[in-house]
C-alpha positions as CSV (number, residue, x, y, z in Angstrom):
1,M,104.7,101.6,126.0
2,L,101.7,100.0,124.2
3,S,102.1,96.6,122.7
4,V,101.5,95.9,119.0
5,N,98.1,94.3,119.8
6,E,97.1,97.3,121.9
7,L,98.1,99.7,119.2
8,E,96.1,97.7,116.6
9,D,93.0,97.5,119.0
10,R,93.1,101.3,119.4
11,L,93.5,101.8,115.7
12,I,90.4,99.6,115.0
13,D,88.4,101.4,117.6
14,L,89.3,104.8,116.2
15,A,88.7,103.8,112.7
16,F,85.2,102.5,113.5
17,A,84.4,105.6,115.5
18,E,85.5,107.7,112.5
19,D,83.5,105.7,109.9
20,I,80.4,104.6,111.7
21,G,79.8,107.4,114.3
22,D,76.4,107.0,115.8
23,G,75.4,104.4,113.3
24,D,75.5,103.2,109.7
25,H,72.1,104.6,109.0
26,T,72.1,103.3,105.3
27,T,72.6,99.7,106.4
28,L,70.4,99.9,109.5
29,C,67.4,101.3,107.5
30,C,67.3,98.7,104.8
31,I,68.9,95.5,106.1
32,P,67.1,93.4,108.8
33,A,69.2,92.8,111.9
34,D,68.8,89.0,111.6
35,A,69.5,88.8,107.9
36,M,72.5,86.5,107.1
37,G,74.8,86.4,104.1
38,K,78.3,86.1,102.9
39,S,80.8,88.3,101.0
40,R,84.0,87.5,99.2
41,L,87.2,89.5,98.9
42,L,87.9,89.7,95.2
43,I,91.3,90.7,93.9
44,K,91.2,93.1,91.0
45,E,94.9,93.8,90.4
46,D,98.0,91.6,90.4
47,G,100.2,92.0,93.5
48,V,101.2,90.7,96.9
49,L,98.4,90.1,99.4
50,A,98.9,91.6,102.9
51,G,96.6,92.5,105.8
52,V,94.7,89.2,106.1
53,E,95.5,88.8,109.8
54,M,94.5,92.4,110.5
55,A,91.3,91.9,108.6
56,K,90.4,89.0,110.8
57,K,90.9,91.2,113.8
58,V,88.6,93.9,112.3
59,F,85.8,91.3,111.8
60,A,86.3,89.7,115.2
61,K,86.3,93.0,117.0
62,F,83.1,94.2,115.4
63,D,81.2,91.0,115.4
64,P,82.8,87.8,116.9
65,E,80.2,85.7,115.2
66,L,81.4,86.5,111.7
67,Q,83.1,83.4,110.2
68,V,86.2,84.1,108.1
69,E,87.4,81.5,105.6
70,V,90.9,82.5,104.4
71,L,91.7,81.2,101.0
72,I,95.0,83.1,100.4
73,E,97.5,83.9,103.1
74,D,99.6,87.0,103.6
75,G,102.7,87.2,101.4
76,T,101.1,85.3,98.5
77,E,101.3,86.7,95.0
78,V,97.7,87.2,93.8
79,H,96.2,87.8,90.4
80,V,93.0,89.4,89.0
81,G,90.0,87.3,89.8
82,D,91.5,85.5,92.8
83,V,89.2,85.3,95.9
84,A,91.3,85.8,99.0
85,M,88.6,85.1,101.7
86,I,84.9,84.5,102.2
87,V,83.2,86.0,105.3
88,T,79.8,84.7,106.5
89,G,77.5,86.2,109.1
90,R,75.1,89.1,109.7
91,I,74.8,91.2,106.6
92,Q,74.7,94.4,108.7
93,S,78.1,93.4,110.1
94,L,79.5,92.6,106.6
95,L,78.5,96.0,105.3
96,Q,79.8,98.0,108.3
97,T,83.2,96.3,108.3
98,E,83.7,96.4,104.6
99,R,85.3,99.7,104.1
100,L,87.7,99.5,107.1
101,M,88.9,96.1,106.1
102,L,89.4,97.2,102.5
103,N,91.2,100.4,103.5
104,I,93.7,98.3,105.5
105,M,94.2,95.5,103.1
106,Q,94.5,97.7,100.0
107,R,97.1,99.9,101.7
108,M,99.1,97.0,103.2
109,S,98.9,95.0,99.9
110,G,100.1,98.0,98.0
111,I,103.1,98.4,100.2
112,A,103.9,94.6,100.1
113,T,103.6,94.7,96.3
114,Q,106.0,97.6,96.0
115,T,108.4,96.1,98.5
116,R,108.5,92.8,96.6
117,K,109.5,94.6,93.4
118,Y,112.5,96.1,95.2
119,V,113.4,92.8,96.9
120,K,113.4,90.9,93.6
121,L,115.8,93.5,92.1
122,L,118.3,92.6,94.8
123,E,118.3,88.9,94.3
124,G,121.9,87.6,94.2
125,T,123.3,90.4,96.4
126,K,123.7,90.6,100.2
127,T,121.7,93.8,100.4
128,H,118.4,94.1,102.2
129,V,115.6,96.7,101.6
130,L,114.8,98.9,104.6
131,D,111.7,100.9,105.2
132,T,111.8,104.4,106.9
133,R,109.7,106.5,109.3
134,K,108.0,108.1,106.4
135,T,104.7,106.4,107.2
136,T,101.0,107.4,107.7
137,P,100.5,108.7,111.2
138,G,98.8,106.0,113.3
139,L,99.3,103.3,110.7
140,R,103.1,102.8,111.1
141,M,102.8,99.3,112.6
142,L,100.6,98.1,109.8
143,E,102.7,99.6,107.1
144,K,105.9,98.2,108.6
145,Q,104.2,94.7,108.8
146,A,103.4,95.1,105.1
147,V,107.0,95.8,104.3
148,K,108.0,92.5,106.1
149,I,105.3,90.6,104.3
150,G,106.7,91.9,101.0
151,G,110.2,90.6,101.9
152,G,111.7,93.8,103.2
153,V,113.3,94.6,106.6
154,N,112.1,97.0,109.2
155,H,114.5,99.8,110.2
156,R,113.8,101.2,113.6
157,I,110.1,101.3,114.5
158,G,110.3,104.8,116.0
159,L,112.5,107.2,117.9
160,F,112.7,104.8,120.9
161,D,114.3,101.6,119.7
162,M,117.5,102.7,118.0
163,I,119.9,105.7,118.0
164,L,120.1,107.4,114.6
165,L,122.4,110.4,114.5
166,K,121.3,112.3,111.4
167,D,122.8,115.5,109.9
168,N,120.7,117.8,112.1
169,H,121.7,115.9,115.3
170,V,125.4,116.2,114.3
171,D,125.2,119.9,113.4
172,F,123.3,120.8,116.6
173,A,125.6,118.7,118.7
174,G,128.7,120.5,117.3
175,G,130.1,117.8,115.2
176,I,130.4,114.0,114.8
177,E,132.7,113.3,117.8
178,N,130.5,115.3,120.2
179,A,127.4,113.6,118.9
180,I,128.8,110.1,119.3
181,N,130.3,110.8,122.8
182,R,127.1,112.3,124.1
183,C,125.2,109.4,122.7
184,H,127.3,106.9,124.7
185,Q,127.1,109.0,127.8
186,Y,123.3,109.1,127.6
187,L,123.0,105.4,127.0
188,K,125.2,104.7,130.0
189,E,123.2,107.1,132.3
190,K,119.9,105.6,131.2
191,G,121.0,102.0,131.3
192,L,120.0,101.5,127.7
193,D,121.3,99.0,125.2
194,L,120.5,100.5,121.7
195,K,122.3,100.1,118.4
196,I,123.8,103.3,117.1
197,E,123.7,104.4,113.5
198,I,125.2,107.7,112.1
199,E,124.6,109.5,108.9
200,V,127.5,110.9,106.9
201,R,127.3,113.3,104.0
202,N,130.8,113.1,102.6
203,F,134.2,111.4,102.9
204,D,135.5,113.8,105.5
205,E,132.6,112.9,107.8
206,L,133.1,109.2,107.1
207,Q,136.7,109.5,108.2
208,Q,135.7,111.3,111.3
209,V,133.3,108.4,112.2
210,L,136.0,105.8,111.5
211,D,138.5,107.8,113.7
212,C,136.0,108.1,116.5
213,G,134.3,104.6,116.3
214,G,131.6,103.6,118.7
215,V,128.8,103.0,116.2
216,N,127.1,99.9,114.7
217,R,126.1,101.2,111.3
218,I,127.1,104.0,108.9
219,M,124.5,105.6,106.6
220,L,125.9,106.9,103.4
221,D,123.5,109.8,102.6
222,N,123.1,110.9,99.0
223,F,126.3,109.3,97.9
224,S,126.6,108.6,94.2
225,V,127.0,105.0,93.1
226,E,130.7,105.5,92.5
227,N,131.3,107.2,95.9
228,T,129.2,104.5,97.6
229,K,131.5,101.8,96.2
230,K,134.6,103.7,97.4
231,A,133.1,104.3,100.8
232,V,132.3,100.6,101.3
233,E,135.9,99.8,100.4
234,I,137.1,102.3,103.0
235,I,134.9,101.0,105.7
236,G,136.1,97.5,104.9
237,G,133.4,95.6,106.8
238,R,134.2,97.2,110.2
239,Y,130.6,98.5,110.4
240,E,127.3,97.8,108.8
241,T,126.6,100.1,105.8
242,E,123.3,101.6,104.6
243,S,122.7,103.7,101.4
244,S,120.0,106.3,101.7
245,G,118.6,109.3,99.8
246,G,117.0,109.4,96.4
247,I,117.4,105.8,95.6
248,T,114.8,104.6,93.1
249,I,113.7,101.3,91.7
250,D,115.9,102.0,88.7
251,T,119.1,102.6,90.7
252,I,118.7,100.3,93.7
253,R,120.6,97.4,92.0
254,D,123.5,99.6,91.3
255,Y,123.8,100.6,95.0
256,A,123.4,97.0,96.1
257,E,126.3,95.9,93.8
258,C,128.5,98.3,95.7
259,G,128.3,95.9,98.6
260,V,126.2,97.8,101.1
261,D,124.3,95.8,103.7
262,Y,121.1,97.9,103.5
263,V,119.3,100.3,101.2
264,S,116.6,102.4,102.8
265,V,113.6,103.4,100.5
266,G,111.0,105.9,101.8
267,A,108.9,105.2,98.7
268,L,107.9,101.8,100.2
269,T,105.4,103.6,102.4
270,H,105.2,107.4,101.7
271,S,103.6,107.4,98.2
272,V,102.5,103.8,97.5
273,K,99.3,103.0,95.5
274,G,96.8,100.7,97.1
275,L,96.1,97.3,95.5
276,D,92.7,97.2,93.9
277,M,90.2,94.7,95.5
278,S,86.5,94.7,96.5
279,F,84.2,92.9,99.0
280,K,81.2,91.7,97.2
281,A,78.1,89.7,98.1
282,C,78.1,86.1,97.0
């Protein structure tokens, strides 16, 4: 399995191949190869900055001689007019790295900003905001990093680092007990030590899980606030609890006050707006 650094390197390589192809002919035709300059990253919208470390990797991979002066670190709340970094070096390099850096930072900052809004709504409760696998293909590691920068918590990274028995798994397996038992048999055969979460859709399924046991977390899928509170009382702290399904920025506090440990929100990554910023000559 590839490491995070290897995945990021591959992403950068692919992104440059996609954007530059056989050459940035606009830049190459009008900017001398030895011309030097500097550009600043200008913030044009209030939010939470994210992607600074990834931007540094983009610059270093394309041109190791580019000098990056970071003025604002990841996780900082930024405002219109702030300058987050200044990059000095070959103008050709500044122009060819501009769009990839901005695409990454705008996307990550948008996610971090959205996550911070949810996190602030949960202050004073024990509930954490979880992301999901509803991410942009190929960008999951960056998007999940952005969630953490915004103060959220990563759920499983992919299908490989946690067992999550969802409704389709349960139905295809022939029921909750079958699904849980097969899960434990598989983990034993493969010598794996993975946490197990199971999704329940109603109180009958919840009781089946409690009777069977053998899980770490119970996901309450599409439960109303009232039923969530009742379910948390029934579980009584025996397992971690997670609320999921249709939870919005307007309702998340209500679910948190039911006492769940986690609330998962697909909207952190699947439909977020990028934070406006630009990379201008200075």
